[in-house]
N, C-alpha and C positions, 0 to 999 in steps of 0.2 A: 233405222237399224245400222246403217253405215256409219253414222255419227257416233253411236255407242261403241261400235267395234273399234273405230279410230281412237276414241278416248281411252278404251281399255288398253290398246296397243301402246298408246302414248305413256300411260302409267307404267307398264312393264318396261318400256325402253328407258324411262327415267330411272327406274330402279337399277337396271343394268349399268347405266352410265354412272350412277352414284356409287355402286359397289366397285366398278372399275376404277373410278377416281380414288376411292379409299385404298385399293390395293396398290395404285401407283404412288399415292402420297406417302404411305407408311414407310417403305424401305429407305427412301432418301429424304424423309421429312426434315425440314429445318424451320424452326420458329422464327418470327421476326426478331431483329436485333433489339436488345433491351436498352433503354435509356433511363437509368435510375440515378437517384441522388446518391452521393457517397454515404457510406455507413457512418452512423453516429454512435458514440459510446456514452451511455447514460452515466451519471455520477455514481461512483461506488462509495457506499457509506457504511460505517460501523455503528451509526446512531440512527436507527430508523425513525421516520416521522410518526407522530401521533395522528391516527386517522380520525380527525374530528371536523374536517371541512374548513379549518382555519390555516392559512398558509404562513404560519409564523415559525415553522421549524427551520433550523439552520440548514438542513439539507436542501431546501428550495432556494436558498440564497446562493448555493454553490452549483446546483444542477444546471445543465444546459437547458435552454428554453427555445421554443419556436413560436413564431407568430406568422402573419401573412396568410391566414385562411382565405380561400377563394370559393365562391359558390359553385355548386354543380347542379343545384335544383332551385328554381326552375330553369336557370340558364347557367352556363359554365363561365368561369374566369373573371367574375366580378368581385370586388372587395365586399366582404360581408358588412352589414350595416353597423355592427359593433365589433370591436377587437376581441380576439381570443388569444390567450397565451397558455402554452402547455409546457410542462417540465417533466424530465425523465430522471429516474434514479433506480438503484437496485442494491441489494446486499446478497449474501450467500444463499438466502432462502426465499426472497421475494422480489418482485418487480413492482416499482411504485410509479404512479403518475399523479400529477396535480394539474388543475386547469383553473385559470382565472378568466371568467366569461363576463366581459363588460356588457352592460345594457343601459341605454340612455333612458329607458322607461321601466325601471325595475318593478314598479307596481303592476305591470302587465305580464311579468314572467309567469308562465303556465307550469305549475307543479302541484303534486298531490302526494300525500302519504297514503300509499296503496300497496297492494300485494305485488309480488315479484312478476315481472314480464307484463305489467299493466300500465306502462308509461309511454306507449307509442304516441299518444296525442299531447304529451307534455313537451316542454323544452328539455333537451338532454345533450349530453356528451357521450360519444361512443369511441371506444378503443377497438379498432379493427386489427387484430393481432394474428399475423401469420407466424405461428410459433416454430415452424420448420424453415421459414424463408424459402419455400419452394413453389409458392404461388398455386398451391393445390387446394388449400382450405383456409378458413379464417375463424377464429373466435371473435365474436362481436359482444363487447361488454358495455352495456348502456347504463348511464346513471343520470337521474333527473336532479334538479337543483336542491332537492331535499335529501339526496343520497339514496333514493330507492333504486333498486337494481333491476336490470333485465339482461338476459344473455342468450346467445344463439350460436349455432354452428352453420357455416356457409361452405358448400362444396358443390361442384358440378351445376352451378346455376340456381341452387335452391337454398333457402335459409330456413333452418329448423329451430324453433323456439322451445322445443322440448328439453333442451339442455339446461341443467342446473348445476353450475360450478360453485365451489366454496371459494369466495373471495370477499373483500371487505371494501366498504365505501362510506363516505359521508359528504354531505353538502350543506352549504349555508347561503341563504339569500341576504344581501347587504345593499346599502344605498347605491353602489356602483354596478350591481349585477349579482353574480353568484360565483362561489368557488366550490371545487370538488377535489377530494383526495381519494385515491384508490390503492389498494394493496392486493397483488395477485400472487399467491403462493406458487412457487414452481411445482410443487407436488400436485397442484390442481390442474395443470395443463400438460400436454405432451410436447416434447421438444427433442431436438437432436442430441446425440451423445458426443458430438465432436467438440473440440476445444480450439478457439473460443466458440461459444454458441452464437449463432446468428438467427435473428428473427426479423420480421418486417412489420411495419405499423402504418396505418392511416388513421389520423385523428379526424373525427367527424362531429360537427355541431348542428343541431336542429333548433330553429326558432319557429315555434308553432304559429304564432299570430301573423308572421310574415310569409308563411309557406316557403321558408328558405332553409336550405341545407348547404353547408360548406365543409371543406376538408383542408387539412394540411398533411402531406403535400397536396397542392391543388391538383385536381384531376384534369388531364389533358383532354380538351374537347374532341380531338381526333380519336381518342381511345374510349370516350364515353364513360358510363358508370361502371367500368370494369375495375373494381377495387383491387382484385388479386394481383394484377400486373402493374400496379402503381404505388406499391408500398415503399416506405423509407426503411432501409436496413438498419437494424440495431445490432451492436456487437457487445457481448457479455462475456466476461472472463472470470474463471474460477468460481462457478456457481455449483450448488449442490445438485448432483444427479441422484434422485431418490429411488430407492427400492420401496415404492409406495405400498403401504398396507392399510386397508380400511376394512373395518367390521361394522356391519349395520344390522343389529338385531331389532326386531320389531314385534309388537303385540297388537292384535286387532280383536276386538270383541264386537259382535253384531247380534242383533235380536230382531226378528221379523215376524209380524203378525199379519194375518189375512182373514178376510170375511169368509165365514163358513156357517151355513144354516142360520143366517141372520145376525151373527155376532162375530167379533174379532177373536180369533184363536191363534195361539202361538204355533207357528209353522216351522221356525228354524231359530236355533240359538247356537252360535259358534264362538269359540275362543281359539284363535289361531296364532301360532308363532311363525315368524318368517326370519330368514337369515340370509344376508348377502355378504359376500367377501370380495374384495378387490385387491389384487396383488400386482405390483409393478415388477415385471420381469426385468425391464429396464425403464428408463424415463420416457420411453416412447412405445413400449409394448406392454399391454395390460391384460391380465387374466381375471375374469369375473366368474363367480359361482353364485348360485342361488338355490335355496330350498323354500318351496311354498311361497313364492313372491306374491305380495298382495297387489291389488290393482292400483292403489295409491290415488284413487280418484275421489276427491273430497267434494266434488260438485258434479251433479248429474249433467250429462251432455245437454247443451241447449237444444230445445225442441226444434225439429225440422219436419217439414211436410213429408210424411212417410207413406202416403197413399197415392196410388196411380203413378208409381215410379217404375221405370224400366229396369233399373239395377239397384243394388244395395247401396245405402248411404255410406259415406266415408267418414270415419272418426279418427283423429290423430292418436299416436302412441303417447302414453303418459307414465308408464312404469319405469322406474329408475334403472332396473337391470338391463332393459333393452336399449336405453338411450346412449350408452357409451359407444362411440363409433358408428352411430346410426347413419350419419351423413355419408359414410363410405358406400352405402347401398344406392345412393343416387346414381343414375346411369345416363349415358350419352344418347343422343339422337331422339330425345323425347321432350315434351313440354308437359306441365302438370295437367293440362286440359285434354291430353291424349287418352284414348280408350285404355291403353296400358300405361298407367301413371306410376306404378310401383312394382318392381320385381320382388321386393321384400317389403311386406307390410306386416309387422310383427303382431298387430292386433288379431291376425288370423290364429295366433297361438293364444287361444281364449283362456285356458285354465291350466297354466304350466305348474307341474308339481316340483320340478327341479330343472336346472339348466346350467350350462357352462358357456363361456364366451372368451375368445381371444381376439384382441383388436389392437392395431397399432402399426408401427413400422418395423421392417426387417431390412437393415441397410439404409442407405440414403434415399432410395427411389421406390422401394417396394412397400405397399400397404396391404395388410391382410385383415379380414374381419370374418370370424367364424362364430356360429351359434349352434348349439345343440340344446333341444328342449324336449322334455317328456310331458305331453299334454293329455290331461284327463278328459275323456269323452263322456257325453251323456250316455247313460246305460243303454238307451235304445238305439244308439248309432252303431250299426254294423256288428252288433253283438260283442264288441270289444271295449275294454276299459281305457286304453291308452293309444295315442298316436305319437310317433317320433318325428320331430322336425330337425333337419340338418341343413345348414346354410354355410356356404363358403364363398368368400369374395376376395379377389386379388386385383390390385391396381399397380401399374408401373408408370411412374411419372416421367414425362418427357420435358421438353423445354417449356418455360412459363407454365400456364395452367393446362397444358396438354397432357393426356394420359392414354394408356391402353389398359383394358381390364377384362377379366373373366369372372363368371359367376355360376354357382350351382345352388339350387334349392331343391329339397326333397321332403316329402311328407309320406311316411310309411305307416300303414295300418293293416298289418297282416298281409293278405294278398292284394289289398287295395293300396295303390300308391299314386303319387304325382311327382314327377321330376322335371325340372327345368334347368337347362344349361346353355351357355353361350358366351359371347364376348361383346364388348362395347368399347367406345373410345370417344375422345374429344381432342380436336386439333385446332390450335389457334393459327389461322391462316394469315391474319394481319392484326394490327393493334386493335381494330374494331370488329373483327369478324371471327366467328367460331364455327367449326363444322363438327357435328356429332353423329354417331351411328350406333346401332345395336343389331345383333343377329342372334336369335334365341331359338331353341328347339324344346319341345315338351313331349313327355311320354306319360300316359296315364292308364291305369287299369282299375276296373271296378268302381268307377265314379258313380255317384248316385244319379240315377236316371240314364246312365250310359255305361252299362256293365262291361262292355268289351274293351279291348286294347285300342288305344288311340294315340296318334302322334301328330304334332302340329308345329307351326313355326310362327315367329314374330320378327319382322324386320323393320328397321326404321332409320331414316336419315334426317338431319336437321341442320339448317344453315341459318345463322343469326348474325345480324349486323346492328351495332348500336353506336352512334356518335352524337355529336351535338345537333345535327340537322336531320337525322333520319333514323328510324327504327324499322328494321326489316326482318321478317322471319319466313322461311320456306321449309316445309317438311313433308315427308312421305312416310306412311306406315302401311305395312302389309301384315295382317294377322289372319292366320289360317283358321278354318272352321273348327278344327279340333285342337287348337291351342288352348291349354288350360293351365292355371296356376293356383294351387291351394295356399301358397305362401305369399302371393302378391295381391295386387288389386287391379282388376280388369273389368271394364263395363260392357265390352262388346267384342266378339270374335267373328271371324268370317267376313272380313272387310278389307278393302284397299282404300286408303285415305290420303288425299293430298290437301295440304293447307298452305295458305299464303296470307301474310299480313304485312301491311305497310303503314307507316305513320310519319309523314313529313312534319317537322316541329317548327312552329312559327313563333317568333318572339316580338310582340308589339313593343315599340319604343316608349310608349306612355299609356296611361289609362289604368283602369282597375284590373284588367286581364293581363296576367304575367306570361302566360303561354297558351297557344292554341294548337291543339293536336287533332287534325283530321285523321280518323282511323278507318282503314278499309281491311276487311277480312273476307276470305273466300275459302270454303271447304267443299271438297267433292269426294263422295264416298260411294264405292261400288260394293253393294251387298251381294256376296257370293251365292247365298242360298237362293235368292230370287232372280239374280241377274240384273236387278234394277239399280239405277244411280240415284243418289240423293245429293242435295246441295244446300249450302248455307252461304249466302252473300249478304254482307252487312256494310253499312256506312254509318259512322258515328262522328260526333264533334265533341271534343273534350276541352273545357276551359279551366285553367288553373288561375286562381285569384288569391288574394291575401286572406287572412283568418283561416288558414288551412282549408280553403274552399275549393272544391272541384265540382263541375257540373258536366253531365254527359247526356246527350240526346242522340238517338239513332233509330234506324229502321233496318229490318232484315227481310229478305226473301229466302224462305227455307222450305225444304221438304225432308221427310224422313220415311224410311222403309221399315214397316213392322208387319210381321205375319204375312210376308209376301205381297203387301200392298203399299202404295206410296200415298203419304198424307202430307198436308201442308202444315208447317209449324212456325212460320214467320210472323212478324208483327212489329209494333212500336215499343220502344223502351225509353225510360227516363231515369236518371239517378243523380244524386247530389249529396254532398257532405259539407259541413261548415262548422267551425268553432265560432258561433255567432257572437258570443262574448266569452270572457275568461271562464265563467262558471257554467256555460251551457253549450252543448254541441248537439248536432242533429245529423242523422243520415236517413236518406229516403231513396227507395227504388220502386219503379212501377213498370210493368210490362203488360200490354194488351196484345194477345197473339192467338193464332190458331194452335190447337192441341190435338193429341191423340188420347183416346180412352184405351189404356193398356189392359185389354182382356183378350180372351180367346177369340172373340168376335169383335175386333176393334172397330171404332167408327170415328169420323171426323168431328172434332169439337172446337170450341172457342172459349177462351177464358182470360182471367187476369191473375197476375202474381204481384204482390206488393209487400214491401217491408218498410217499417219506420222504426228507428231507434233514437231515443233521446237520452242524454246524460246531463244531470244537474249536480254540480259540485259546489254547495254553499260554503264549504270550508275545505282546507287541505285534507281533513280527515273523514269527511262525510261524502258519500257518493250514492246518488240515486239514479238508476237507469230503468227505462221502460222500453220494451220492444213489442212490435206488432207485426205478425206475419200472416198473410192472407193468400189463399189460392182457391180458385173455383174453376168449374168446367161445365159447359152447357153443350147439349147435342146441337151441332150446327144445322142439321137438317130440320129438326123439329122444334128447336129453341128451348127445350125443357132443360132445367137446371139438374145436372147429375149429382154434383156435390159442391159444397163450399167448406173450406178448412181454415180455421182461425186459431192462431196461437198468440196469447197475450202473456208476456213474461215480465215480472218486476224483480229487479235485483238490487238490494239495498245493503250498503256496507258502512260500518263504522270502524275505522282503522285507529285503534287506541294508540299504537306506536308502530314502528317499522316491523315489530315482531308479532304483534297480537292484533287480530281483527275479529269482529262479529259480523255475520252475514245472514241475511234472510232472503229467500227466493220464493215467489209464488208464481205458478204457471198455470194458465187456463187453456185447455184444448177443447174447442167447441165440437170438432169432428168426433173425437173420442169421448166427449161428454164427461170430462174429468178435470179436477183441480189437483195439482201437485204442490206440496209445500216442502221446503228444504231449509233447515236452519243449521248453522255451523259456528262453532268457536274454534279458532285456529291459532296456534302459537308455533312459529318457525324461527328458531335461533339461527341456524344455518341449514342449507339443504341436507336433509337426512335426520337432523335433530328436530323433531316435530311432535306436537300433541294436537290431535283433532278430536272434537266431540260433536256429533251431529245427530239430528232428529228429523224425520220426514214422515209425511202422511200422503195418502192418496184418497181423494173423494170422487165418487162417481154417481151418476144419476141412475142408480138401480136400487131396488128394494126387494126384500125377502117376502115372498107371498105365502110362505108356509111349506112349500115343497120345491120352489125354485126361485131364482132371481129374475126380475122383470124390469123393464124400463120404468123410470119414475120421473116426477117433476122436480123433486128436491135431491140435493146431494147428500150422500151418506158415506161415511168413512169405510173404505174397503181394504186398506192396507196401512201398516204403520211400521216404521223401522227406526232403530237406534243403533248407533255405532260409536266406538271409541278406538282410537289408534294412537300408539306412541312408538317412536323409534329414536335411537340414539346413535350418532355416528362416532365411532372410535377410530382415530386416525393416528398413524405413526409415519 
């Protein structure tokens, strides 16, 4: 008993110390001195290059160029195996980049004609662009050797690939390697209104088969992979500051049939119009409006094991209206694995009828993001038709990537409401270390299952260090029993949680292994309801090798408190991934561990979890992928199998060209006793200008007996759906 009391007192004292340090640091806070390269001015041209992947335009003969890429993965500061040359240019309306990527084995270049944001395993070039040159956020624009794009937004330690910008690229593979050209319209990005405009850039190259990544400017080993504070400044004069105007009308038709009395009957047929408008108040402050926004999800979420889960599964945001400025809702003092992983998770706004949003910069250091949405409710919910969501976010940038912020989220539904408000921040203590924190309070009334008034709090601090030799993370979270958020994503309340992780990085001088990472993690959680402590202590060994290969083996000792009882949840795990050869890649994970049966009368179990995914690409346009997911649980005391759950998913794509693809998905779920099919033809000229046509069916092992449905041995079709969507982006 004395040990538990001592541990609880230690947690509380650590929080007091962390909050005291925060209060002491903020008034007189000064970031480390910056050591940046001098600004470079790209070549100003009146004759823009043709974006065809061939570097024969006059502009590239006159443009300044850079070389001297150095590795940052798996080790820092080594010359890359092949030379890379990059060129800068611009005109009044666009920013241009070109890259000559030499390769001594061009036949081994990994590239595919595929859909957007699906090039992670290819070779690629990335333009990491800090468009405000304030070290707060980055656009990351990826291009593979065939000109296929990917893009993301990075802020507060997280990268979000939901972003889809309008920009242009082309690539060509040739006997000496490959070349890439890019055009980035200034109206597609947000940047400062000052003159001249300053931006920052880090060029990044990935060579898949060598498991090698490099940058220019080279990343400093003492600063680690902190891209934001290591950009090269760009200076641009007399460029167009747009009052952006975008109109995005869309039309969606859907038809859904379902089994009724032994036959398929039409259940729903809808023809919906949607309309989005985007107006640039300035080049860095954007107003968005929407009416009846469609979900824009042309592929069903990949199946996840949805049985015997303690909390709801997380699915990412995909709707265009919500994606502008979404990175501003990342918050300090947290990691993605924490119980409170998002203060704003816009997929909680399930069926918005209309919405408005203002996001961007006010002045040089102030960032705001606001969302208002009117959400249609199921008729049975609380007797009301609508709920209102209001979200306000403010950030004040400090030196380097440090900031202070405040946030408010509210969901109002008559007398029922949920409101969360608080502050957060991130401070760069040194070139390699960051300190983050958040302090939030919530109020709720009339919540389902808890009709009274409730108030709660969530506090967190996070210390992170990353350099060439060491990765270190220490964090603490305190989440009150009555803390709730209807606008965010939280897996558990009523806990105090300490986490610690450390990984010394080892670099063998020779041999097949390029880096060895011993990983150690320790989590200790105090469950406030029961007064019990739980723990998670693990040791893993990760090996990084060529051919994009990584192997991990580890063991954990773990306990978890559920329904006032403590259960064991530790065990063995193995995982690996490899690009075995150019056409074939493989990912495997397996865990054998103790588990909990999450029911009102829980009991100790044991089981396995496994995933296997294989991708075969016989040509640049064909892609076949097959994934297998398995989970089971047996009663540890009696040995009886409680359940096993298998998902088998086949995804097959033919990419006719960079705009048009045909795709078919078949997914089998053994636990739900069903097969899902999903077929799609998709044409995307630019993000927003799209045509989709899809068809899907659901087959289940049930049969009509004459007065009800009963389990059967054979599959029968129980649902069918057809949809068509078209939208067109009008831009001025």
